[in-house]
C-alpha positions as CSV (number, residue, x, y, z in Angstrom):
1,M,56.0,69.6,60.8
2,L,56.5,73.0,59.4
3,K,59.7,72.0,57.5
4,E,58.0,68.9,56.1
5,G,55.0,70.9,54.9
6,F,57.3,73.4,53.1
7,D,59.3,70.6,51.6
8,R,56.2,69.0,50.2
9,L,55.0,72.3,48.8
10,S,58.4,73.2,47.3
11,A,58.8,69.7,45.8
12,G,55.7,70.1,43.7
13,N,54.2,66.9,44.7
14,E,50.9,66.2,42.9
15,R,49.3,65.0,46.1
16,E,47.5,67.7,47.9
17,L,48.1,68.3,51.6
18,A,45.7,66.5,53.9
19,P,43.6,68.8,56.0
20,Y,45.5,68.1,59.2
21,E,48.8,68.7,57.3
22,A,47.5,72.0,56.0
23,F,46.3,72.9,59.5
24,H,49.7,72.2,61.1
25,L,51.4,74.1,58.3
26,I,49.2,77.2,59.0
27,I,49.8,76.9,62.7
28,G,53.5,76.6,62.2
29,M,53.6,79.7,59.9
30,L,51.6,81.6,62.5
31,S,54.1,80.5,65.2
32,L,57.0,81.6,63.0
33,L,55.5,84.9,62.2
34,A,54.8,85.5,65.9
35,E,58.3,84.6,66.8
36,I,59.8,87.0,64.2
37,T,57.5,89.9,65.1
38,G,57.6,89.3,68.8
39,I,53.8,88.9,69.2
40,K,53.0,87.2,72.5
41,H,49.2,86.8,72.1
42,V,49.4,84.3,69.2
43,D,50.8,81.7,71.7
44,I,47.5,81.8,73.6
45,I,45.5,81.1,70.3
46,I,47.9,78.3,69.3
47,E,47.7,76.6,72.8
48,A,43.9,76.8,72.7
49,V,43.9,74.9,69.4
């Protein structure tokens, strides 16, 4: 889902992201950031959502 969202944004599609697509994109970016920085607490927030 994260890759699809980035592909849509980078393709410059005129259609805006639907709210659920934007939500999944944000959650995906948070997951990626947490993985890169080694933060463990973000997993709890993501699982709660």
